[in-house]
C-alpha positions in Angstrom: 14.4 3.0 -9.6 16.6 3.8 -6.6 14.4 1.9 -4.2 13.6 -1.8 -4.3 10.2 -2.0 -2.6 10.6 -5.8 -2.1 13.5 -5.1 0.3 11.6 -2.5 2.3 8.0 -3.4 3.2 7.5 -0.3 5.3 4.2 0.5 3.7 2.9 -3.0 4.6 3.8 -2.3 8.2 1.7 0.8 8.5 -1.0 1.2 5.9 -4.7 0.2 6.0 -5.3 -1.7 2.7 -8.6 -1.6 0.9 -9.4 -4.7 -1.1 -12.0 -5.3 -3.8 -14.1 -8.5 -3.8 -12.3 -9.7 -6.9 -8.9 -9.1 -5.4 -10.0 -11.1 -2.2 -11.2 -13.9 -4.4 -7.9 -14.0 -6.4 -5.9 -14.1 -3.2 -8.1 -16.8 -1.7 -7.5 -18.9 -4.9 -3.8 -18.4 -4.7 -3.8 -19.5 -1.0 -6.1 -22.4 -1.9 -8.8 -21.2 0.5 -12.5 -20.7 0.0 -13.6 -17.1 -0.4 -15.6 -17.4 2.8 -12.6 -18.7 4.8 -10.3 -16.0 3.3 -12.8 -13.3 4.2 -13.2 -14.6 7.8 -9.5 -14.8 8.4 -8.1 -11.7 6.6 -10.9 -9.2 5.8 -13.0 -6.7 7.7 -16.1 -5.5 6.0 -17.3 -1.9 6.5 -21.0 -1.1 6.9 -21.0 0.1 3.3 -19.6 -3.3 2.2 -16.0 -2.2 1.5 -13.3 -4.7 2.3 -10.2 -3.8 4.3 -7.3 -6.1 5.5 -8.1 -6.6 9.1 -4.6 -6.1 10.6 -1.7 -3.7 10.4 0.9 -4.8 9.5 -0.6 -6.8 6.7 -1.0 -10.5 7.1 0.9 -11.2 3.9 4.1 -9.4 4.8 6.8 -12.0 5.3 10.4 -11.0 5.8 9.7 -7.5 4.2 8.1 -9.1 1.1 4.6 -9.8 0.0 3.8 -13.5 0.3 0.9 -13.1 -2.3 2.9 -10.7 -4.5 1.5 -12.2 -7.7 -2.0 -11.4 -6.5 -1.2 -8.3 -4.4 -4.0 -5.8 -4.2 -4.2 -2.8 -6.5 -3.8 -0.4 -3.7 -0.5 -2.1 -2.9 0.6 -2.2 -6.6 -0.1 1.6 -6.9 1.5 2.8 -3.7 2.9 5.4 -3.3 0.5 6.7 -6.0 3.0 9.2 -7.4 2.2 8.2 -11.0 -1.5 9.3 -10.6 -2.8 12.6 -11.9 -3.4 15.7 -9.7 -0.4 15.2 -7.5 -0.9 18.7 -6.0 -4.4 17.7 -4.9 -3.1 14.6 -3.1 -0.1 16.3 -1.5 -1.3 16.0 2.1 -1.8 12.3 1.6 1.6 11.9 0.1 3.3 13.8 2.9 1.6 11.6 5.5 3.8 8.8 4.2 7.0 10.8 3.8 8.5 9.2 6.9 7.7 5.6 6.0 8.3 5.4 2.3 11.8 6.0 0.9 10.3 6.7 -2.6 8.1 9.5 -1.3 11.0 10.8 0.8 13.3 10.9 -2.3 10.7 12.6 -4.5 9.9 15.3 -1.8 13.6 16.0 -1.2 14.2 16.4 -4.9 11.2 18.7 -5.2 12.7 20.8 -2.4 15.9 21.2 -4.4 14.1 21.9 -7.7 11.8 24.5 -6.1 14.6 26.0 -4.0 12.6 25.3 -0.9 14.0 27.0 2.2 12.9 26.4 5.8 12.0 29.5 7.7 
């Protein structure tokens, strides 16, 4: 609650965003585009058929806010994923984003206090 993500946007500046077909269709509808035009303009498709936003930073980041916030992608909704189970199993991925995400930074710093972490 200490961080307002809509005033930051750092994750949108540096993350590769995976998108489902349904999410792409929903965003296309919001932007009043055909699914095909949306895909051509904003999506890269992997050889296995997965969708990825084709630029970093994200096309939809405008003045540190998501311009398609109502239909933002699940990966964006869930970031920084701290609420998901098996936090310890995902620690490396979390620490990768320590320097860009104030939420992750605050959580890790609090964990250092609670675990009496000391640099050696």
